[in-house]
C-alpha positions as CSV (number, residue, x, y, z in Angstrom):
1,X,-15.3,64.1,-61.8
2,X,-18.8,64.8,-63.1
3,X,-20.3,68.1,-64.3
4,X,-24.0,68.6,-64.7
5,X,-25.5,71.2,-66.8
6,X,-29.2,72.0,-66.8
7,X,-31.2,73.8,-69.5
8,X,-34.8,74.5,-70.4
9,X,-35.9,76.8,-67.6
10,X,-37.8,80.0,-68.3
11,X,-40.9,82.0,-67.7
12,X,-44.3,80.3,-68.3
13,X,-47.9,81.1,-67.6
14,X,-49.8,79.1,-65.0
15,X,-51.1,75.9,-66.6
16,X,-48.3,75.8,-69.1
17,X,-45.4,73.3,-69.6
18,X,-41.7,73.2,-69.6
19,X,-39.2,70.5,-70.3
20,X,-35.9,70.6,-68.4
21,X,-32.8,68.8,-69.5
22,X,-29.6,67.9,-67.7
23,X,-26.4,66.5,-69.3
24,X,-23.6,64.9,-67.5
25,X,-20.0,65.4,-68.7
26,X,-16.5,65.0,-67.5
27,X,-13.9,62.4,-67.0
28,X,-16.1,59.9,-65.2
29,X,-19.4,60.9,-66.8
30,X,-19.8,57.5,-68.4
31,X,-20.4,56.0,-64.9
32,X,-23.4,58.3,-64.5
33,X,-25.2,55.9,-66.8
34,X,-25.5,53.5,-63.8
35,X,-26.3,56.2,-61.2
36,X,-29.7,57.4,-60.0
37,X,-30.3,60.9,-61.4
38,X,-32.7,63.3,-59.9
39,X,-34.2,66.8,-59.8
40,X,-34.5,69.1,-56.8
41,X,-35.7,72.6,-56.5
42,X,-35.4,75.6,-54.2
43,X,-38.1,78.2,-54.0
44,X,-37.4,81.7,-52.7
45,X,-37.2,81.6,-48.9
46,X,-37.6,77.8,-48.7
47,X,-35.4,74.8,-48.2
48,X,-34.3,72.6,-51.1
49,X,-36.9,70.1,-52.0
50,X,-36.8,66.7,-53.7
51,X,-38.8,66.7,-56.9
52,X,-38.2,63.4,-58.8
53,X,-35.6,60.7,-59.4
54,X,-35.0,57.9,-61.9
55,X,-32.8,54.8,-61.7
56,X,-30.6,53.6,-64.5
57,X,-33.7,52.2,-66.1
58,X,-36.7,54.4,-66.8
59,X,-38.8,51.7,-65.1
60,X,-37.7,53.0,-61.7
61,X,-39.0,56.4,-60.8
62,X,-40.2,58.3,-57.8
63,X,-41.8,61.7,-57.3
64,X,-42.6,64.2,-54.6
65,X,-46.3,64.2,-53.8
66,X,-46.6,67.8,-54.9
67,X,-45.6,67.0,-58.5
68,X,-46.8,63.4,-59.0
69,X,-49.2,63.3,-62.0
70,X,-47.9,66.6,-63.4
71,X,-44.2,66.0,-63.8
72,X,-42.5,63.1,-65.6
73,X,-38.8,62.2,-65.2
74,X,-37.0,60.2,-67.8
75,X,-33.4,59.6,-68.9
76,X,-31.2,58.6,-71.8
77,X,-28.0,57.2,-70.4
78,X,-26.3,60.2,-68.8
79,X,-29.0,62.7,-69.7
80,X,-32.1,63.3,-67.5
81,X,-35.2,65.2,-68.4
82,X,-38.1,66.6,-66.4
83,X,-41.3,67.3,-68.3
84,X,-43.4,69.6,-66.3
85,X,-47.1,70.1,-67.1
86,X,-49.9,72.0,-65.4
87,X,-47.4,74.4,-63.8
88,X,-48.6,76.7,-61.0
89,X,-47.0,79.5,-59.0
90,X,-45.8,77.0,-56.3
91,X,-43.5,75.4,-58.9
92,X,-41.5,78.7,-59.2
93,X,-38.0,77.8,-58.1
94,X,-34.5,77.1,-59.2
95,X,-34.3,73.5,-60.4
96,X,-31.2,71.5,-59.9
97,X,-30.1,68.2,-61.4
98,X,-28.1,65.9,-59.2
99,X,-26.6,62.4,-59.3
100,X,-24.0,60.3,-57.5
101,X,-22.9,56.7,-56.9
102,X,-24.9,54.3,-54.7
103,X,-27.9,56.6,-54.4
104,X,-25.9,59.6,-53.2
105,X,-26.3,63.1,-54.4
106,X,-22.6,63.9,-54.7
107,X,-22.8,66.0,-57.9
108,X,-25.0,69.0,-58.6
109,X,-25.6,71.3,-61.5
110,X,-25.8,75.1,-61.2
111,X,-29.5,75.2,-61.5
112,X,-32.0,76.6,-64.0
113,X,-34.7,79.1,-63.0
114,X,-38.4,78.3,-63.6
115,X,-40.9,81.1,-63.1
116,X,-44.6,80.5,-63.3
117,X,-46.7,83.6,-63.7
118,X,-50.3,83.6,-62.6
């Protein structure tokens, strides 16, 4: 199985930046190098929302409209990063890393809290 562990969340002022990291481990973690990896978030009282995803190559990325131009996703094998700039209060949420074979989201991390103060 695959375990995902996020880090890098915290409290930041509006306009600031944070860099989230997620590392895959476990018996089949090596396979994650070929999986799409992504980030999702859940804000208080809202449904989980897709944020960004990256293919096995950093050449293939996609973003939610709400973060495009402010967030950058990248990866290094079975690690994925989310550089978040120009943060605002609407970015406050728990951020989750996810991955899975064939474009699925079978594996999820526990999440890391990002709080943006205005």
